[in-house]
Structures are given as C-alpha cells and as structure tokens.
N, CA, C and O atoms as a GROMACS GRO file, in nm:
protein
  260
    1MET      N    1  13.612   4.263  10.096
    1MET     CA    2  13.468   4.252  10.077
    1MET      C    3  13.393   4.296  10.203
    1MET      O    4  13.292   4.367  10.195
    2GLU      N    5  13.442   4.252  10.318
    2GLU     CA    6  13.376   4.287  10.444
    2GLU      C    7  13.381   4.438  10.468
    2GLU      O    8  13.284   4.496  10.517
    3LYS      N    9  13.492   4.501  10.431
    3LYS     CA   10  13.504   4.646  10.447
    3LYS      C   11  13.400   4.717  10.361
    3LYS      O   12  13.341   4.817  10.404
    4ARG      N   13  13.377   4.668  10.244
    4ARG     CA   14  13.278   4.726  10.152
    4ARG      C   15  13.137   4.711  10.210
    4ARG      O   16  13.057   4.805  10.202
    5ILE      N   17  13.107   4.599  10.268
    5ILE     CA   18  12.976   4.577  10.330
    5ILE      C   19  12.956   4.672  10.447
    5ILE      O   20  12.848   4.729  10.464
    6ILE      N   21  13.059   4.690  10.527
    6ILE     CA   22  13.051   4.782  10.641
    6ILE      C   23  13.026   4.924  10.592
    6ILE      O   24  12.946   4.997  10.651
    7GLN      N   25  13.094   4.965  10.485
    7GLN     CA   26  13.073   5.098  10.429
    7GLN      C   27  12.929   5.115  10.380
    7GLN      O   28  12.867   5.219  10.402
    8LEU      N   29  12.878   5.013  10.314
    8LEU     CA   30  12.741   5.019  10.264
    8LEU      C   31  12.640   5.025  10.380
    8LEU      O   32  12.543   5.100  10.374
    9GLU      N   33  12.664   4.946  10.483
    9GLU     CA   34  12.575   4.949  10.600
    9GLU      C   35  12.580   5.085  10.668
    9GLU      O   36  12.477   5.137  10.711
   10THR      N   37  12.697   5.142  10.676
   10THR     CA   38  12.712   5.275  10.735
   10THR      C   39  12.636   5.379  10.652
   10THR      O   40  12.567   5.465  10.706
   11LEU      N   41  12.650   5.369  10.523
   11LEU     CA   42  12.580   5.461  10.433
   11LEU      C   43  12.429   5.448  10.447
   11LEU      O   44  12.358   5.548  10.452
   12VAL      N   45  12.380   5.327  10.454
   12VAL     CA   46  12.236   5.304  10.470
   12VAL      C   47  12.188   5.361  10.603
   12VAL      O   48  12.081   5.421  10.609
   13THR      N   49  12.265   5.343  10.707
   13THR     CA   50  12.229   5.396  10.838
   13THR      C   51  12.221   5.548  10.834
   13THR      O   52  12.126   5.607  10.887
   14LEU      N   53  12.319   5.611  10.772
   14LEU     CA   54  12.318   5.757  10.762
   14LEU      C   55  12.200   5.806  10.677
   14LEU      O   56  12.139   5.907  10.708
   15GLN      N   57  12.169   5.734  10.573
   15GLN     CA   58  12.055   5.771  10.489
   15GLN      C   59  11.924   5.756  10.566
   15GLN      O   60  11.835   5.840  10.554
   16ASP      N   61  11.913   5.651  10.644
   16ASP     CA   62  11.794   5.632  10.727
   16ASP      C   63  11.777   5.747  10.826
   16ASP      O   64  11.666   5.797  10.846
   17GLU      N   65  11.886   5.789  10.887
   17GLU     CA   66  11.880   5.900  10.982
   17GLU      C   67  11.840   6.029  10.912
   17GLU      O   68  11.762   6.108  10.964
   18THR      N   69  11.896   6.050  10.793
   18THR     CA   70  11.863   6.169  10.716
   18THR      C   71  11.716   6.169  10.676
   18THR      O   72  11.649   6.272  10.686
   19ILE      N   73  11.668   6.056  10.630
   19ILE     CA   74  11.526   6.044  10.591
   19ILE      C   75  11.436   6.070  10.711
   19ILE      O   76  11.335   6.140  10.699
   20GLN      N   77  11.472   6.016  10.825
   20GLN     CA   78  11.392   6.038  10.947
   20GLN      C   79  11.392   6.186  10.984
   20GLN      O   80  11.287   6.240  11.019
   21SER      N   81  11.506   6.251  10.977
   21SER     CA   82  11.514   6.395  11.008
   21SER      C   83  11.429   6.476  10.910
   21SER      O   84  11.360   6.569  10.951
   22LEU      N   85  11.435   6.440  10.784
   22LEU     CA   86  11.356   6.511  10.684
   22LEU      C   87  11.206   6.489  10.706
   22LEU      O   88  11.128   6.583  10.689
   23ASN      N   89  11.167   6.370  10.742
   23ASN     CA   90  11.026   6.342  10.771
   23ASN      C   91  10.976   6.425  10.888
   23ASN      O   92  10.866   6.479  10.884
   24ILE      N   93  11.058   6.435  10.991
   24ILE     CA   94  11.021   6.517  11.108
   24ILE      C   95  11.006   6.663  11.067
   24ILE      O   96  10.911   6.729  11.109
   25GLU      N   97  11.097   6.711  10.987
   25GLU     CA   98  11.092   6.851  10.942
   25GLU      C   99  10.970   6.876  10.853
   25GLU      O  100  10.904   6.979  10.866
   26ILE      N  101  10.941   6.785  10.765
   26ILE     CA  102  10.823   6.800  10.678
   26ILE      C  103  10.696   6.801  10.762
   26ILE      O  104  10.606   6.881  10.736
   27PHE      N  105  10.688   6.715  10.860
   27PHE     CA  106  10.571   6.712  10.948
   27PHE      C  107  10.555   6.845  11.021
   27PHE      O  108  10.445   6.898  11.032
   28ARG      N  109  10.665   6.899  11.072
   28ARG     CA  110  10.662   7.028  11.142
   28ARG      C  111  10.618   7.139  11.047
   28ARG      O  112  10.537   7.224  11.084
   29GLN      N  113  10.671   7.138  10.927
   29GLN     CA  114  10.634   7.240  10.830
   29GLN      C  115  10.486   7.230  10.791
   29GLN      O  116  10.420   7.332  10.772
   30GLN      N  117  10.436   7.110  10.779
   30GLN     CA  118  10.293   7.092  10.748
   30GLN      C  119  10.206   7.149  10.858
   30GLN      O  120  10.103   7.211  10.831
   31LYS      N  121  10.247   7.128  10.984
   31LYS     CA  122  10.172   7.185  11.096
   31LYS      C  123  10.177   7.338  11.090
   31LYS      O  124  10.076   7.404  11.111
   32ASP      N  125  10.295   7.393  11.062
   32ASP     CA  126  10.310   7.538  11.052
   32ASP      C  127  10.223   7.594  10.940
   32ASP      O  128  10.157   7.697  10.958
   33ILE      N  129  10.223   7.528  10.827
   33ILE     CA  130  10.143   7.574  10.713
   33ILE      C  131   9.995   7.570  10.747
   33ILE      O  132   9.921   7.663  10.714
   34ALA      N  133   9.950   7.465  10.813
   34ALA     CA  134   9.810   7.455  10.852
   34ALA      C  135   9.772   7.568  10.948
   34ALA      O  136   9.665   7.627  10.935
   35GLN      N  137   9.860   7.598  11.043
   35GLN     CA  138   9.833   7.706  11.137
   35GLN      C  139   9.830   7.841  11.065
   35GLN      O  140   9.744   7.924  11.093
   36LEU      N  141   9.922   7.862  10.973
   36LEU     CA  142   9.924   7.986  10.897
   36LEU      C  143   9.800   8.001  10.810
   36LEU      O  144   9.749   8.112  10.793
   37ARG      N  145   9.752   7.893  10.755
   37ARG     CA  146   9.630   7.898  10.675
   37ARG      C  147   9.511   7.938  10.762
   37ARG      O  148   9.427   8.018  10.720
   38ARG      N  149   9.503   7.881  10.883
   38ARG     CA  150   9.394   7.917  10.974
   38ARG      C  151   9.401   8.066  11.009
   38ARG      O  152   9.299   8.135  11.012
   39GLN      N  153   9.523   8.115  11.037
   39GLN     CA  154   9.539   8.256  11.070
   39GLN      C  155   9.500   8.344  10.950
   39GLN      O  156   9.436   8.448  10.968
   40LEU      N  157   9.537   8.303  10.832
   40LEU     CA  158   9.503   8.378  10.713
   40LEU      C  159   9.352   8.385  10.695
   40LEU      O  160   9.298   8.490  10.658
   41GLU      N  161   9.283   8.274  10.720
   41GLU     CA  162   9.136   8.274  10.710
   41GLU      C  163   9.076   8.372  10.809
   41GLU      O  164   8.982   8.444  10.776
   42VAL      N  165   9.130   8.376  10.930
   42VAL     CA  166   9.079   8.470  11.031
   42VAL      C  167   9.102   8.614  10.984
   42VAL      O  168   9.012   8.698  10.996
   43PHE      N  169   9.220   8.643  10.933
   43PHE     CA  170   9.250   8.778  10.885
   43PHE      C  171   9.161   8.815  10.767
   43PHE      O  172   9.114   8.929  10.758
   44GLU      N  173   9.138   8.721  10.677
   44GLU     CA  174   9.052   8.750  10.562
   44GLU      C  175   8.911   8.782  10.608
   44GLU      O  176   8.847   8.873  10.555
   45LYS      N  177   8.860   8.708  10.708
   45LYS     CA  178   8.726   8.734  10.760
   45LYS      C  179   8.721   8.871  10.826
   45LYS      O  180   8.623   8.944  10.808
   46LYS      N  181   8.824   8.907  10.902
   46LYS     CA  182   8.826   9.038  10.968
   46LYS      C  183   8.830   9.150  10.865
   46LYS      O  184   8.762   9.252  10.881
   47ILE      N  185   8.909   9.133  10.760
   47ILE     CA  186   8.916   9.235  10.655
   47ILE      C  187   8.781   9.248  10.587
   47ILE      O  188   8.735   9.360  10.560
   48GLU      N  189   8.718   9.136  10.558
   48GLU     CA  190   8.586   9.139  10.494
   48GLU      C  191   8.485   9.209  10.584
   48GLU      O  192   8.404   9.288  10.536
   49GLU      N  193   8.489   9.180  10.714
   49GLU     CA  194   8.397   9.245  10.807
   49GLU      C  195   8.423   9.396  10.812
   49GLU      O  196   8.329   9.475  10.818
   50MET      N  197   8.550   9.434  10.811
   50MET     CA  198   8.584   9.576  10.813
   50MET      C  199   8.534   9.645  10.686
   50MET      O  200   8.482   9.757  10.693
   51GLN      N  201   8.550   9.580  10.572
   51GLN     CA  202   8.505   9.639  10.447
   51GLN      C  203   8.353   9.651  10.447
   51GLN      O  204   8.299   9.752  10.402
   52ASN      N  205   8.284   9.550  10.497
   52ASN     CA  206   8.138   9.556  10.503
   52ASN      C  207   8.091   9.667  10.596
   52ASN      O  208   7.995   9.737  10.565
   53SER      N  209   8.157   9.682  10.709
   53SER     CA  210   8.115   9.786  10.804
   53SER      C  211   8.145   9.924  10.748
   53SER      O  212   8.072  10.019  10.777
   54GLN      N  213   8.249   9.939  10.669
   54GLN     CA  214   8.279  10.069  10.608
   54GLN      C  215   8.176  10.104  10.501
   54GLN      O  216   8.140  10.221  10.486
   55GLU      N  217   8.130  10.004  10.427
   55GLU     CA  218   8.028  10.029  10.327
   55GLU      C  219   7.899  10.076  10.393
   55GLU      O  220   7.834  10.168  10.343
   56ILE      N  221   7.861  10.016  10.503
   56ILE     CA  222   7.740  10.055  10.575
   56ILE      C  223   7.758  10.195  10.633
   56ILE      O  224   7.670  10.279  10.622
   57ALA      N  225   7.873  10.219  10.696
   57ALA     CA  226   7.898  10.348  10.758
   57ALA      C  227   7.906  10.458  10.653
   57ALA      O  228   7.871  10.573  10.683
   58GLY      N  229   7.949  10.428  10.532
   58GLY     CA  230   7.958  10.528  10.428
   58GLY      C  231   7.822  10.577  10.382
   58GLY      O  232   7.812  10.686  10.327
   59ASN      N  233   7.718  10.500  10.402
   59ASN     CA  234   7.583  10.539  10.361
   59ASN      C  235   7.503  10.605  10.473
   59ASN      O  236   7.393  10.654  10.448
   60GLU      N  237   7.556  10.607  10.593
   60GLU     CA  238   7.484  10.666  10.706
   60GLU      C  239   7.529  10.810  10.728
   60GLU      O  240   7.641  10.848  10.692
   61ARG      N  241   7.440  10.888  10.786
   61ARG     CA  242   7.477  11.025  10.821
   61ARG      C  243   7.564  11.023  10.946
   61ARG      O  244   7.546  10.939  11.034
   62PRO      N  245   7.657  11.113  10.954
   62PRO     CA  246   7.738  11.124  11.075
   62PRO      C  247   7.649  11.158  11.195
   62PRO      O  248   7.543  11.218  11.177
   63PRO      N  249   7.690  11.121  11.315
   63PRO     CA  250   7.604  11.142  11.433
   63PRO      C  251   7.575  11.289  11.463
   63PRO      O  252   7.476  11.317  11.531
   64HIS      N  253   7.654  11.382  11.418
   64HIS     CA  254   7.631  11.522  11.451
   64HIS      C  255   7.530  11.589  11.359
   64HIS      O  256   7.505  11.708  11.375
   65TRP      N  257   7.470  11.518  11.263
   65TRP     CA  258   7.371  11.579  11.171
   65TRP      C  259   7.237  11.582  11.233
   65TRP      O  260   7.142  11.629  11.171
   0.00000   0.00000   0.00000
C-alpha cells in the first residue's frame, strides 16, 4: 500500500511540474502573440499609408511637366 502511495505522489509531483512548465510556455506564447499583433498593426498602417500616398501621387503631374 505504501509503495502505491509513493507512486501516486510521484505522479502528482511530475504532473505539477508539467503543468507549471506548460503554464510558463503559454504565458511566453501569449506575450509573443501580443507582440506580433502590435507589429502587424504597424505594418498594416504603413501599407495603408503607402497605398494612400500612391493614390495621391497617381493624380499629380510628374515634376518634369
């Protein structure tokens, strides 16, 4: 009986360590995702600005006219 209890305690300890490792990894991934979202927003704004400036430039005469 005591051997069985020790096995169960060992299993619980290993599961706790695994859960803790997974929590740390999930937290890291959430930070990475948040950073990537911010970068994506910046890129989207830059693309939008580039498209807007091309629309304006397309309606203007070239400087040599």
